[in-house]
Residue, then its C-alpha position, 0 to 999 in steps of 0.5 A: m500500500s502506497a503512503t498516499l493510499q494509506l493516508a487517504k484511507e485514514l482520512i476517509s474513515r473519519s466521518s467529517v460531514t460538513p462542517e465537522d472535521d472529525g480528527c482529519q486536521p489533527l492527523m495531518e498536523e501530526r505528519l506535517a509537524k514531523v517535517g518542520f511545519h508550524n501548525e496554527v489552528m484557526q477556529f471561527e464559530d463551529v469551523r476548525n481551520l488549519w494553517s500549517r507553514r514551513g519557512k518564513e521567506g517568499p515565495l509562499f506556495v500553498f496547498a488548499g483543500h477541505t476535510d469536510v464532505v457532503p452527506t452520504g445519502a442512504e448508506s444502504a445504496w452504497k456498495y461499501p460503507p461510505f466511511e469504511p474505505t475499501v479498495d476494489g481493483d484500482l478503485l478506492y471507495g468512500r465518501g470524500a475519496a475524490d472530493m477531496k481527501g485523496s488530494l489531501a493525502a497527496f498534499v501531505v505525502a508530496v510535501e514529506r518527500f520534497v522536504d526529505k530531498h530539499p530540507n533547505h528549499k527556497g521560499s515557504i510551503a503552507l497548507l490551508i485546510t478548512a472544514d467549511e467548503e461543502g457547507e456555507a463557506i462562511n467560516g472557512t477559507t475566506k476567514v483564514v485569508d482575511a486573517l492572513v491579509a490582516r497580518d501581511e502574510k501574502i500567498d504567492m501561488c496556490l494549488v487547490g486540490e479540487p477534483s478537476s480531472t475528467k477522464v484521466v487524472g491530470d487531463t484538466i487543470k482549472n486556471g480560473r473559475r466563473g463568478s457566482m451570484m444568486a438572485y432571490l426574486t419575489v413577484k407580487g400580485i393580489q390573491g383571490h378566487v380563481a373563479y373571479p380573476h378580475l378581482a385578483r392579479n396572478p403574479i405567476h401569469q405576470m412573471a412568465p413573460a419576464l422569465a422568458d426574457l430573462a432566460s433568453e437574454v444574452w448577458d455577454n459573449g464570453n471571451d477566450f478564457f470563459p464561456p458566456t454568462s448563464f442564467q438559470v432558475a434553480n427554484i420556483n414556488g407559488g400558490t397556497g396548495a389549494s386548487n381554487v386560489i390565485p396566489g399573492t406572490v411567486e418566489l424564484m431563486c435564480s443563479f448567474r454563473y458569470c465571466t469577466e465580461s460582466t460584473p455583479e452590478s451590470l447583471q443586477a441592473r439588466m435583470k431589474e431593467i427587464l423586470d421593470q419593462h414588464g411592469l412587475e411589482y417585485d422585490v429582489k435581493f442579490d448574493v454574490k457568492g464569488l468573483p471570477f478569477l483567471t491565472d494566465r500563463g506564468p510560473l504556477v500554470e507552467a509548473a502544473v502543465e509541465a508536471v502533468r506532462e512529465v508524469m502522464d506523458f500528455e498535454t493537459e487542458l486549461s479550463t475555467a468550466g465548472g462550479t466554484s471553489d475556495g480559490r475564489f477567496i484566495a485569488p483576489t489577494g493577488a495570488q496565482v491559483v490553479e486547481l489540479g486534482p482527481i477525476n470528478a465523475t463520482i463526486h457527491q454521488v453514492n459510491e464515490c471513488v477514486s483511482v488508486e494509481g491516480l492518487d499516486k500519480l497526483t502525488d508525483m505531480y504535486e512533488k514535481m511542482l514543488e521541485k520546479l518552484l522551490a527546489 
């Protein structure tokens, strides 16, 4: 059993359903302390975060990840118990195997091997580990980054271990992410009896043409790095449950995934403009979940691309597709940020699993990146 597989199994066996850590971070701290890392626990509300650093000089290279996992769903639907890590052929099964305890294990083992070979390496290495990525993401990475900024501790380069790969480990590196913004819309009407519609005003009927315009709106055309901004309705709720009542309101939860061609302010203004054109009476609240970021070709991206080439013998693809990650909290500080991790095919699913060989390859890639940047 490789060192990465052994540690991954130890981490998966801890039922760290968000926002619980369940002993994952202390396990990592013990390993890191043995190779010269200073461990600092940053507790915010009910969330445990770890900032572990080796060295005091720049540049500062950070591995960022999370120990919390999503709930398992019905455990009876799993091939193997979700918190009893099981190897079947080349696959390691367990909740968090791909998202992202496999990456955490690869972080630690890669660092151990690198420090053993280069005890006097350049710059500094750190791990930023949270237990609040799968949940509200309020008391995790964002709070740690705020604390680091407040004391002038600057991250220069960051590798997030999110599962970025699609078919083979290393085939995709995320060098940016779209922004995310929610819109909570309430369209107001007048409640009444369905038999007397002239005495009521149906907000669902009023909202429908405006929703069609919102859904067909071309918000921007994207650019060389990002697809066009998208608008999607995630939830819609209207009615009292009775068959003879025109509702007084209809509520919509809408999601924007936007590129650098748009801003939260421009999207908000255009959404309100469309609603106003239809003469709706409404309330809308916006919640910006994350700003878009892009790390162009440079030392970090090149190190990641070369590491994949040397370990896997193919050329990786740079991509900004997908959802958000904690990279959205780190990139605004000026840090270069990339995401490189396992295959994402089974994340958040029943029977989540990851390739054992892939984890070992990932460990090699991480070590090679350290070699290229800090040796």
